[in-house]
C-alpha positions in Angstrom: 30.9 18.0 -8.9 27.8 19.0 -6.8 28.2 19.5 -3.2 25.5 18.8 -0.6 24.6 22.5 -0.4 24.1 22.6 -4.2 21.7 19.6 -4.1 19.5 21.2 -1.5 19.3 24.4 -3.5 18.8 22.6 -6.9 15.1 22.3 -7.7 15.9 19.1 -9.6 17.2 17.4 -6.4 16.3 13.7 -6.5 13.8 14.0 -3.7 11.8 16.5 -5.7 11.3 14.3 -8.7 11.9 10.7 -7.6 10.5 10.4 -4.0 7.8 13.1 -4.0 5.4 11.4 -6.6 5.5 8.2 -4.7 4.7 9.9 -1.4 1.7 11.7 -2.9 -0.8 8.8 -2.5 1.4 6.4 -0.6 1.9 8.9 2.2 -1.8 9.1 2.9 -3.1 7.4 6.0 -4.1 3.7 5.3 -2.7 3.6 1.8 0.2 1.3 2.6 -1.9 -0.9 4.8 -4.5 -1.3 2.1 -1.8 -2.2 -0.4 -0.4 -4.8 2.0 -3.8 -6.3 2.5 -4.5 -6.5 -1.3 -1.0 -7.5 -2.4 0.3 -9.8 0.4 -2.8 -11.2 2.1 -5.0 -11.2 -1.1 -7.8 -9.3 0.8 -9.6 -8.0 -2.3 -13.1 -6.9 -1.5 -14.3 -3.8 0.2 -16.0 -5.5 3.1 -13.0 -7.8 3.7 -10.7 -4.8 3.7 -12.9 -3.1 6.3 -13.0 -6.2 8.5 -9.2 -6.6 8.3 -8.7 -3.0 9.6 -11.4 -2.4 12.2 -10.6 1.3 12.7 -10.7 2.1 9.0 -14.0 3.8 8.1 -15.9 3.0 4.9 -15.6 6.6 3.7 -11.8 6.6 4.1 -11.4 3.2 2.5 -13.6 4.3 -0.5 -11.5 7.4 -0.9 -8.1 5.5 -0.7 -9.3 2.9 -3.2 -10.3 5.6 -5.6 -7.0 7.4 -5.1 -4.9 4.2 -5.6 -7.0 3.3 -8.7 -6.5 6.8 -10.2 -2.7 6.5 -9.5 -2.8 3.1 -11.4 -1.6 1.2 -8.4 -4.7 -1.0 -8.1 -7.4 -1.9 -10.6 -11.0 -2.8 -10.0 -12.4 -6.1 -11.4 -16.0 -7.3 -11.6 -17.4 -10.8 -12.0 -20.3 -10.1 -14.3 -21.5 -13.7 -14.2 -22.3 -13.5 -10.5 -25.3 -11.7 -8.9 -24.9 -9.3 -7.2 -21.8 -8.4 -9.2 -18.8 -8.8 -6.8 -16.1 -6.2 -7.1 -12.5 -7.0 -6.2 -9.3 -5.1 -6.2 -5.9 -6.3 -7.5 -2.5 -4.7 -7.8 -1.4 -3.4 -11.2 2.2 -3.9 -12.4 2.9 -0.5 -10.8 1.4 -1.8 -7.5 3.3 -5.0 -7.6 6.5 -3.0 -7.9 5.7 -1.6 -4.4 5.6 -5.1 -2.8 9.3 -5.2 -1.9 8.9 -1.8 -0.2 5.9 -3.0 1.8 7.7 -6.2 2.8 10.8 -4.2 3.9 8.5 -1.9 6.0 6.9 -5.0 7.6 10.4 -6.4 8.3 11.5 -3.1 9.8 8.4 -3.0 12.1 9.0 -6.6 13.1 12.6 -5.9 14.0 12.4 -2.6 15.7 8.9 -2.7 17.2 8.2 -6.4 17.8 6.0 -5.8 20.8 3.6 -3.6 18.9 3.8 -5.1 15.5 3.4 -8.8 16.4 1.4 -8.4 19.6 2.8 -11.7 21.1 2.4 -13.7 17.9 5.2 -15.4 16.1 6.1 -13.9 12.7 5.0 -15.8 9.6 7.2 -16.4 6.5 6.0 -14.4 3.5 6.0 -16.2 0.2 4.6 -15.8 -3.3 1.3 -17.5 -3.7 
């Protein structure tokens, strides 16, 4: 039986190989908020993502979208029929697996920081669209 001390000293400790990979990109500033916008609010274009997060800069958004795409969490789609060709972002299966985590973080914020998270507005019910 492993004791707590053994787990900390063991390089195969669960946090090393289960939590760490997820925190790589997801621990970056704006990553979770971008995923929440794409996955929950269906904000899927670059400009709409910028408008929904006024303090997010185009440079940082571009970088996060690239990182999330490289991590196979989102994918880029293009409508080749339209001109100019609109680009949109959608969650991959891997990204959709993160939705329960995002929803729980939103619920946590609503419960423990209602003054800052809701800013006087009533919470809305989240549902699948």
